[in-house]
N, C-alpha and C positions, 0 to 999 in steps of 0.2 A: 051859910056863908062863914060863920064862926067855926063850924066843924071843918071846913076846907082849910082855913087858916091854921087851925090846930094840927091838922093832919100834915100840912106842909112843914110846919115848925118841927113836928115830931120826926119827919123824914130827914130834915136837915140836921137835926141834933144827932140822930142815929148815924147818919153818914159821916159826920165829923168825928164822932166817938170811935167808930170802927176804923176810920182812916188813920187815927192816931196809934192804933195797935200794930200797923204794918210798918216794918223797917226792912228795906231790901238789903240783900247782901251787896257789899261793895268790894270790888276787886280792882287793885291799882298796880301798875307797873308792868314788867315783862313777865308774862306767864311762860316759864321755861319747863316744857315737858322733860321727864327724866331721861328719855332717849336722847334728846338734843343735848341736854346737860352733860351726859356721859360721853358724848362724841367730842367734847372739847379736850384736846390733848396738848401737852407741853410741846413747844416747837412750832405751833401753828402761827401763821401771820395774823396781824390784827384784822386785815381784810377778810381772811378766811373765817375768823370767829364771827365777825359782823354778818357775813353771808349766811352762816349757820344759825345764829341766834337772833339776828335782827339788830337794829340800832338800839343801844341802851337808852332807857328813859332818863337816867341821870348822866350828865356830862360834866367831867371834871375839867374845868377851864384852866387849871393851873398845872395839870399833869396829863399830857397826851399819851403817856405810857400806861394808863390804867383805864379799864372799862369796868363799870359798876352796874350790875343788873339787880334790881330789887323788885320783889313781888309781895304785896300785902293784901291779905284777905280779912275784911271786916264782916264776919257772918252776922246774920239777923240776931241770933242768940248764941253766944259762945265766945270762946277766946279768940283774940286777934292772932293771926299767923303771919309771920314775916320770913321770907327766904331771901338770902343775899348770895350773889355770885360775884366775887371780885377777881379780876384778871389783871395780871401785871406783865408788862412787855419790856423787853430790852432789845434794842436794834431790830425792832419789828418782829420779834419772836416771843411767844408766850413762855414766860419763865416761872410763873407762880400762879396757883389757883387756890382761892379760899372760898369754901362753901359753908354757909350757915343757915 
């Protein structure tokens, strides 16, 4: 009986110890493939951009003439990667593209 309890405690401790070692990769935001990203051209309408890239995760409630696409990758072990695509519109036409 005591041996069973010790075995159960050992299994629980090992399971908890090993589970603390695992950290999953976390990806947040709009994952924009390079092909789609390069298809965005000056002069496109805001509707055309949203059709191509999808709805942006971030919504600027103060400026309807800007779309902000952000993608962040938190890898298990490694550096955090963040990509931004900022699109500026005037009269419903894309006038400026910022990529980082």
